[in-house]
mmCIF file of the N, C-alpha and C atoms, coordinates in Angstrom:
data_MODEL
# 
_entry.id   MODEL 
# 
loop_
_atom_site.group_PDB 
_atom_site.id 
_atom_site.type_symbol 
_atom_site.label_atom_id 
_atom_site.label_alt_id 
_atom_site.label_comp_id 
_atom_site.label_asym_id 
_atom_site.label_entity_id 
_atom_site.label_seq_id 
_atom_site.pdbx_PDB_ins_code 
_atom_site.Cartn_x 
_atom_site.Cartn_y 
_atom_site.Cartn_z 
_atom_site.occupancy 
_atom_site.B_iso_or_equiv 
_atom_site.pdbx_formal_charge 
_atom_site.auth_seq_id 
_atom_site.auth_comp_id 
_atom_site.auth_asym_id 
_atom_site.auth_atom_id 
_atom_site.pdbx_PDB_model_num 
ATOM 1   N N  . MET A 1 1  ? 0.806   -1.110 -0.358 1.00 0.00 ? 1  MET A N  1 
ATOM 2   C CA . MET A 1 1  ? 0.104   0.023  -0.059 1.00 0.00 ? 1  MET A CA 1 
ATOM 3   C C  . MET A 1 1  ? 0.674   0.791  -0.052 1.00 0.00 ? 1  MET A C  1 
ATOM 4   N N  . LYS A 1 2  ? 0.528   2.565  -0.761 1.00 0.00 ? 2  LYS A N  1 
ATOM 5   C CA . LYS A 1 2  ? 1.538   3.411  -0.689 1.00 0.00 ? 2  LYS A CA 1 
ATOM 6   C C  . LYS A 1 2  ? 1.165   4.622  -0.111 1.00 0.00 ? 2  LYS A C  1 
ATOM 7   N N  . ASP A 1 3  ? 1.540   5.236  0.843  1.00 0.00 ? 3  ASP A N  1 
ATOM 8   C CA . ASP A 1 3  ? 1.328   5.681  1.547  1.00 0.00 ? 3  ASP A CA 1 
ATOM 9   C C  . ASP A 1 3  ? 1.292   7.718  1.047  1.00 0.00 ? 3  ASP A C  1 
ATOM 10  N N  . LYS A 1 4  ? 0.045   8.210  1.733  1.00 0.00 ? 4  LYS A N  1 
ATOM 11  C CA . LYS A 1 4  ? -0.511  9.293  0.713  1.00 0.00 ? 4  LYS A CA 1 
ATOM 12  C C  . LYS A 1 4  ? -0.368  10.358 1.576  1.00 0.00 ? 4  LYS A C  1 
ATOM 13  N N  . VAL A 1 5  ? -0.058  11.326 1.308  1.00 0.00 ? 5  VAL A N  1 
ATOM 14  C CA . VAL A 1 5  ? -0.006  12.479 2.481  1.00 0.00 ? 5  VAL A CA 1 
ATOM 15  C C  . VAL A 1 5  ? -1.541  13.505 1.775  1.00 0.00 ? 5  VAL A C  1 
ATOM 16  N N  . LEU A 1 6  ? -1.941  14.129 2.914  1.00 0.00 ? 6  LEU A N  1 
ATOM 17  C CA . LEU A 1 6  ? -3.146  15.126 3.208  1.00 0.00 ? 6  LEU A CA 1 
ATOM 18  C C  . LEU A 1 6  ? -2.814  16.219 3.299  1.00 0.00 ? 6  LEU A C  1 
ATOM 19  N N  . ILE A 1 7  ? -3.082  17.629 2.477  1.00 0.00 ? 7  ILE A N  1 
ATOM 20  C CA . ILE A 1 7  ? -2.790  19.005 2.550  1.00 0.00 ? 7  ILE A CA 1 
ATOM 21  C C  . ILE A 1 7  ? -3.778  18.860 3.148  1.00 0.00 ? 7  ILE A C  1 
ATOM 22  N N  . ALA A 1 8  ? -3.330  20.312 3.953  1.00 0.00 ? 8  ALA A N  1 
ATOM 23  C CA . ALA A 1 8  ? -4.649  20.816 4.915  1.00 0.00 ? 8  ALA A CA 1 
ATOM 24  C C  . ALA A 1 8  ? -3.879  22.371 4.816  1.00 0.00 ? 8  ALA A C  1 
ATOM 25  N N  . ASN A 1 9  ? -3.408  22.288 4.334  1.00 0.00 ? 9  ASN A N  1 
ATOM 26  C CA . ASN A 1 9  ? -2.187  24.080 3.812  1.00 0.00 ? 9  ASN A CA 1 
ATOM 27  C C  . ASN A 1 9  ? -2.405  24.924 3.091  1.00 0.00 ? 9  ASN A C  1 
ATOM 28  N N  . ARG A 1 10 ? -2.785  26.506 3.290  1.00 0.00 ? 10 ARG A N  1 
ATOM 29  C CA . ARG A 1 10 ? -3.582  27.373 2.011  1.00 0.00 ? 10 ARG A CA 1 
ATOM 30  C C  . ARG A 1 10 ? -1.990  27.378 1.042  1.00 0.00 ? 10 ARG A C  1 
ATOM 31  N N  . GLY A 1 11 ? -2.597  27.533 0.249  1.00 0.00 ? 11 GLY A N  1 
ATOM 32  C CA . GLY A 1 11 ? -1.662  29.054 -0.592 1.00 0.00 ? 11 GLY A CA 1 
ATOM 33  C C  . GLY A 1 11 ? 0.076   28.408 -1.151 1.00 0.00 ? 11 GLY A C  1 
ATOM 34  N N  . GLU A 1 12 ? 0.737   29.398 -1.023 1.00 0.00 ? 12 GLU A N  1 
ATOM 35  C CA . GLU A 1 12 ? 2.666   29.612 -1.372 1.00 0.00 ? 12 GLU A CA 1 
ATOM 36  C C  . GLU A 1 12 ? 1.863   27.753 0.296  1.00 0.00 ? 12 GLU A C  1 
ATOM 37  N N  . ILE A 1 13 ? 2.274   27.940 0.649  1.00 0.00 ? 13 ILE A N  1 
ATOM 38  C CA . ILE A 1 13 ? 2.705   26.327 1.328  1.00 0.00 ? 13 ILE A CA 1 
ATOM 39  C C  . ILE A 1 13 ? 2.421   24.921 1.093  1.00 0.00 ? 13 ILE A C  1 
ATOM 40  N N  . ALA A 1 14 ? 1.110   25.321 0.252  1.00 0.00 ? 14 ALA A N  1 
ATOM 41  C CA . ALA A 1 14 ? 0.653   23.997 -0.140 1.00 0.00 ? 14 ALA A CA 1 
ATOM 42  C C  . ALA A 1 14 ? 1.355   23.442 -0.924 1.00 0.00 ? 14 ALA A C  1 
ATOM 43  N N  . LEU A 1 15 ? 1.641   24.891 -2.171 1.00 0.00 ? 15 LEU A N  1 
ATOM 44  C CA . LEU A 1 15 ? 2.347   23.913 -3.276 1.00 0.00 ? 15 LEU A CA 1 
ATOM 45  C C  . LEU A 1 15 ? 3.797   23.741 -3.022 1.00 0.00 ? 15 LEU A C  1 
ATOM 46  N N  . ARG A 1 16 ? 4.653   24.281 -2.006 1.00 0.00 ? 16 ARG A N  1 
ATOM 47  C CA . ARG A 1 16 ? 5.727   23.521 -1.549 1.00 0.00 ? 16 ARG A CA 1 
ATOM 48  C C  . ARG A 1 16 ? 6.183   21.989 -1.262 1.00 0.00 ? 16 ARG A C  1 
ATOM 49  N N  . ILE A 1 17 ? 4.582   22.152 -0.494 1.00 0.00 ? 17 ILE A N  1 
ATOM 50  C CA . ILE A 1 17 ? 4.164   20.807 0.368  1.00 0.00 ? 17 ILE A CA 1 
ATOM 51  C C  . ILE A 1 17 ? 4.425   19.380 -0.922 1.00 0.00 ? 17 ILE A C  1 
ATOM 52  N N  . MET A 1 18 ? 3.206   20.231 -2.187 1.00 0.00 ? 18 MET A N  1 
ATOM 53  C CA . MET A 1 18 ? 3.196   18.922 -2.758 1.00 0.00 ? 18 MET A CA 1 
ATOM 54  C C  . MET A 1 18 ? 3.713   19.218 -3.850 1.00 0.00 ? 18 MET A C  1 
ATOM 55  N N  . GLU A 1 19 ? 4.937   20.060 -4.513 1.00 0.00 ? 19 GLU A N  1 
ATOM 56  C CA . GLU A 1 19 ? 6.042   19.815 -4.700 1.00 0.00 ? 19 GLU A CA 1 
ATOM 57  C C  . GLU A 1 19 ? 7.024   19.083 -4.391 1.00 0.00 ? 19 GLU A C  1 
ATOM 58  N N  . ALA A 1 20 ? 7.125   18.776 -3.199 1.00 0.00 ? 20 ALA A N  1 
ATOM 59  C CA . ALA A 1 20 ? 7.808   18.461 -2.019 1.00 0.00 ? 20 ALA A CA 1 
ATOM 60  C C  . ALA A 1 20 ? 6.879   17.236 -2.410 1.00 0.00 ? 20 ALA A C  1 
ATOM 61  N N  . CYS A 1 21 ? 5.836   16.745 -1.842 1.00 0.00 ? 21 CYS A N  1 
ATOM 62  C CA . CYS A 1 21 ? 5.766   14.755 -1.959 1.00 0.00 ? 21 CYS A CA 1 
ATOM 63  C C  . CYS A 1 21 ? 6.002   14.336 -3.665 1.00 0.00 ? 21 CYS A C  1 
ATOM 64  N N  . LYS A 1 22 ? 5.729   15.430 -4.883 1.00 0.00 ? 22 LYS A N  1 
ATOM 65  C CA . LYS A 1 22 ? 6.346   14.819 -5.460 1.00 0.00 ? 22 LYS A CA 1 
ATOM 66  C C  . LYS A 1 22 ? 8.072   14.489 -5.845 1.00 0.00 ? 22 LYS A C  1 
ATOM 67  N N  . ASP A 1 23 ? 8.354   15.604 -5.562 1.00 0.00 ? 23 ASP A N  1 
ATOM 68  C CA . ASP A 1 23 ? 10.501  14.778 -5.301 1.00 0.00 ? 23 ASP A CA 1 
ATOM 69  C C  . ASP A 1 23 ? 10.208  13.988 -5.345 1.00 0.00 ? 23 ASP A C  1 
ATOM 70  N N  . LEU A 1 24 ? 9.132   12.791 -4.277 1.00 0.00 ? 24 LEU A N  1 
ATOM 71  C CA . LEU A 1 24 ? 9.278   12.108 -2.829 1.00 0.00 ? 24 LEU A CA 1 
ATOM 72  C C  . LEU A 1 24 ? 8.985   10.912 -3.746 1.00 0.00 ? 24 LEU A C  1 
ATOM 73  N N  . GLY A 1 25 ? 7.856   11.196 -4.437 1.00 0.00 ? 25 GLY A N  1 
ATOM 74  C CA . GLY A 1 25 ? 7.509   10.088 -4.924 1.00 0.00 ? 25 GLY A CA 1 
ATOM 75  C C  . GLY A 1 25 ? 6.232   9.368  -4.260 1.00 0.00 ? 25 GLY A C  1 
ATOM 76  N N  . LEU A 1 26 ? 5.238   10.291 -3.626 1.00 0.00 ? 26 LEU A N  1 
ATOM 77  C CA . LEU A 1 26 ? 4.182   10.722 -2.683 1.00 0.00 ? 26 LEU A CA 1 
ATOM 78  C C  . LEU A 1 26 ? 2.930   11.704 -3.233 1.00 0.00 ? 26 LEU A C  1 
ATOM 79  N N  . ASP A 1 27 ? 1.943   10.498 -3.359 1.00 0.00 ? 27 ASP A N  1 
ATOM 80  C CA . ASP A 1 27 ? 0.806   10.729 -3.659 1.00 0.00 ? 27 ASP A CA 1 
ATOM 81  C C  . ASP A 1 27 ? 0.275   12.261 -2.722 1.00 0.00 ? 27 ASP A C  1 
ATOM 82  N N  . TYR A 1 28 ? -0.550  12.390 -2.876 1.00 0.00 ? 28 TYR A N  1 
ATOM 83  C CA . TYR A 1 28 ? -1.468  13.659 -1.983 1.00 0.00 ? 28 TYR A CA 1 
ATOM 84  C C  . TYR A 1 28 ? -2.876  13.978 -2.594 1.00 0.00 ? 28 TYR A C  1 
ATOM 85  N N  . THR A 1 29 ? -2.853  14.424 -1.683 1.00 0.00 ? 29 THR A N  1 
ATOM 86  C CA . THR A 1 29 ? -4.880  14.870 -1.687 1.00 0.00 ? 29 THR A CA 1 
ATOM 87  C C  . THR A 1 29 ? -5.019  16.751 -0.690 1.00 0.00 ? 29 THR A C  1 
ATOM 88  N N  . VAL A 1 30 ? -5.199  17.225 -1.598 1.00 0.00 ? 30 VAL A N  1 
ATOM 89  C CA . VAL A 1 30 ? -6.115  18.849 -0.641 1.00 0.00 ? 30 VAL A CA 1 
ATOM 90  C C  . VAL A 1 30 ? -7.257  18.622 0.074  1.00 0.00 ? 30 VAL A C  1 
ATOM 91  N N  . ILE A 1 31 ? -7.686  18.994 0.815  1.00 0.00 ? 31 ILE A N  1 
ATOM 92  C CA . ILE A 1 31 ? -8.253  19.316 0.908  1.00 0.00 ? 31 ILE A CA 1 
ATOM 93  C C  . ILE A 1 31 ? -8.766  21.319 1.231  1.00 0.00 ? 31 ILE A C  1 
ATOM 94  N N  . TYR A 1 32 ? -9.952  21.744 0.732  1.00 0.00 ? 32 TYR A N  1 
ATOM 95  C CA . TYR A 1 32 ? -9.830  23.586 0.968  1.00 0.00 ? 32 TYR A CA 1 
ATOM 96  C C  . TYR A 1 32 ? -11.977 23.686 1.529  1.00 0.00 ? 32 TYR A C  1 
ATOM 97  N N  . THR A 1 33 ? -12.145 24.559 1.671  1.00 0.00 ? 33 THR A N  1 
ATOM 98  C CA . THR A 1 33 ? -13.036 24.786 1.927  1.00 0.00 ? 33 THR A CA 1 
ATOM 99  C C  . THR A 1 33 ? -13.433 26.151 0.145  1.00 0.00 ? 33 THR A C  1 
ATOM 100 N N  . GLY A 1 34 ? -15.168 26.107 0.288  1.00 0.00 ? 34 GLY A N  1 
ATOM 101 C CA . GLY A 1 34 ? -15.667 26.495 -0.369 1.00 0.00 ? 34 GLY A CA 1 
ATOM 102 C C  . GLY A 1 34 ? -15.065 27.944 -1.256 1.00 0.00 ? 34 GLY A C  1 
ATOM 103 N N  . ALA A 1 35 ? -14.311 28.730 -0.258 1.00 0.00 ? 35 ALA A N  1 
ATOM 104 C CA . ALA A 1 35 ? -13.649 30.182 -0.335 1.00 0.00 ? 35 ALA A CA 1 
ATOM 105 C C  . ALA A 1 35 ? -12.318 29.985 -1.417 1.00 0.00 ? 35 ALA A C  1 
ATOM 106 N N  . ASP A 1 36 ? -11.769 29.168 -1.320 1.00 0.00 ? 36 ASP A N  1 
ATOM 107 C CA . ASP A 1 36 ? -10.506 28.144 -2.256 1.00 0.00 ? 36 ASP A CA 1 
ATOM 108 C C  . ASP A 1 36 ? -10.302 27.795 -3.009 1.00 0.00 ? 36 ASP A C  1 
ATOM 109 N N  . GLU A 1 37 ? -11.959 27.113 -3.426 1.00 0.00 ? 37 GLU A N  1 
ATOM 110 C CA . GLU A 1 37 ? -12.144 26.383 -5.165 1.00 0.00 ? 37 GLU A CA 1 
ATOM 111 C C  . GLU A 1 37 ? -11.155 26.942 -5.713 1.00 0.00 ? 37 GLU A C  1 
ATOM 112 N N  . GLU A 1 38 ? -11.007 28.745 -5.867 1.00 0.00 ? 38 GLU A N  1 
ATOM 113 C CA . GLU A 1 38 ? -10.527 29.096 -7.796 1.00 0.00 ? 38 GLU A CA 1 
ATOM 114 C C  . GLU A 1 38 ? -8.820  29.153 -6.988 1.00 0.00 ? 38 GLU A C  1 
ATOM 115 N N  . SER A 1 39 ? -8.511  28.583 -5.384 1.00 0.00 ? 39 SER A N  1 
ATOM 116 C CA . SER A 1 39 ? -6.827  29.360 -6.205 1.00 0.00 ? 39 SER A CA 1 
ATOM 117 C C  . SER A 1 39 ? -5.910  28.220 -6.529 1.00 0.00 ? 39 SER A C  1 
ATOM 118 N N  . GLU A 1 40 ? -4.836  28.799 -6.742 1.00 0.00 ? 40 GLU A N  1 
ATOM 119 C CA . GLU A 1 40 ? -3.885  28.510 -7.676 1.00 0.00 ? 40 GLU A CA 1 
ATOM 120 C C  . GLU A 1 40 ? -3.411  26.974 -6.909 1.00 0.00 ? 40 GLU A C  1 
ATOM 121 N N  . HIS A 1 41 ? -3.345  26.354 -5.568 1.00 0.00 ? 41 HIS A N  1 
ATOM 122 C CA . HIS A 1 41 ? -3.036  25.032 -5.110 1.00 0.00 ? 41 HIS A CA 1 
ATOM 123 C C  . HIS A 1 41 ? -4.141  24.073 -5.199 1.00 0.00 ? 41 HIS A C  1 
ATOM 124 N N  . VAL A 1 42 ? -5.623  24.766 -5.422 1.00 0.00 ? 42 VAL A N  1 
ATOM 125 C CA . VAL A 1 42 ? -6.198  23.804 -5.517 1.00 0.00 ? 42 VAL A CA 1 
ATOM 126 C C  . VAL A 1 42 ? -6.426  23.015 -7.404 1.00 0.00 ? 42 VAL A C  1 
ATOM 127 N N  . ARG A 1 43 ? -6.389  24.494 -7.800 1.00 0.00 ? 43 ARG A N  1 
ATOM 128 C CA . ARG A 1 43 ? -6.433  23.753 -9.467 1.00 0.00 ? 43 ARG A CA 1 
ATOM 129 C C  . ARG A 1 43 ? -5.289  22.968 -9.672 1.00 0.00 ? 43 ARG A C  1 
ATOM 130 N N  . ARG A 1 44 ? -3.745  23.628 -9.324 1.00 0.00 ? 44 ARG A N  1 
ATOM 131 C CA . ARG A 1 44 ? -2.579  22.565 -9.092 1.00 0.00 ? 44 ARG A CA 1 
ATOM 132 C C  . ARG A 1 44 ? -2.786  21.142 -8.453 1.00 0.00 ? 44 ARG A C  1 
ATOM 133 N N  . CYS A 1 45 ? -3.345  21.005 -7.971 1.00 0.00 ? 45 CYS A N  1 
ATOM 134 C CA . CYS A 1 45 ? -3.453  19.759 -7.402 1.00 0.00 ? 45 CYS A CA 1 
ATOM 135 C C  . CYS A 1 45 ? -3.876  18.603 -7.878 1.00 0.00 ? 45 CYS A C  1 
ATOM 136 N N  . LEU A 1 46 ? -3.718  17.273 -8.026 1.00 0.00 ? 46 LEU A N  1 
ATOM 137 C CA . LEU A 1 46 ? -4.106  16.431 -8.405 1.00 0.00 ? 46 LEU A CA 1 
ATOM 138 C C  . LEU A 1 46 ? -5.579  14.887 -8.031 1.00 0.00 ? 46 LEU A C  1 
ATOM 139 N N  . ASP A 1 47 ? -5.915  16.015 -7.405 1.00 0.00 ? 47 ASP A N  1 
ATOM 140 C CA . ASP A 1 47 ? -6.538  15.043 -5.837 1.00 0.00 ? 47 ASP A CA 1 
ATOM 141 C C  . ASP A 1 47 ? -7.295  16.299 -4.524 1.00 0.00 ? 47 ASP A C  1 
ATOM 142 N N  . SER A 1 48 ? -8.581  16.507 -5.387 1.00 0.00 ? 48 SER A N  1 
ATOM 143 C CA . SER A 1 48 ? -9.166  17.149 -4.294 1.00 0.00 ? 48 SER A CA 1 
ATOM 144 C C  . SER A 1 48 ? -10.102 17.063 -3.842 1.00 0.00 ? 48 SER A C  1 
ATOM 145 N N  . GLN A 1 49 ? -10.382 18.143 -1.829 1.00 0.00 ? 49 GLN A N  1 
ATOM 146 C CA . GLN A 1 49 ? -11.997 16.955 -1.341 1.00 0.00 ? 49 GLN A CA 1 
ATOM 147 C C  . GLN A 1 49 ? -11.950 18.352 -1.029 1.00 0.00 ? 49 GLN A C  1 
ATOM 148 N N  . SER A 1 50 ? -13.287 19.198 -1.275 1.00 0.00 ? 50 SER A N  1 
ATOM 149 C CA . SER A 1 50 ? -14.383 20.342 -0.958 1.00 0.00 ? 50 SER A CA 1 
ATOM 150 C C  . SER A 1 50 ? -14.479 20.198 0.777  1.00 0.00 ? 50 SER A C  1 
ATOM 151 N N  . ASN A 1 51 ? -13.885 20.760 1.571  1.00 0.00 ? 51 ASN A N  1 
ATOM 152 C CA . ASN A 1 51 ? -14.537 19.872 3.278  1.00 0.00 ? 51 ASN A CA 1 
ATOM 153 C C  . ASN A 1 51 ? -14.504 21.965 3.494  1.00 0.00 ? 51 ASN A C  1 
ATOM 154 N N  . VAL A 1 52 ? -16.327 22.243 3.010  1.00 0.00 ? 52 VAL A N  1 
ATOM 155 C CA . VAL A 1 52 ? -17.135 23.018 3.322  1.00 0.00 ? 52 VAL A CA 1 
ATOM 156 C C  . VAL A 1 52 ? -17.872 22.664 4.693  1.00 0.00 ? 52 VAL A C  1 
# 
């Protein structure tokens, strides 16, 4: 079973975590609120879940 990282941060920090996960070969998912649904970190993620 492959590990998956849950990213519950926003903005630049989330982007840096996503980049680190890619470098390490880890899967990840991003959770976000409705206010963030058009944010860059949500648009660039591979998997996301709205946490309204």
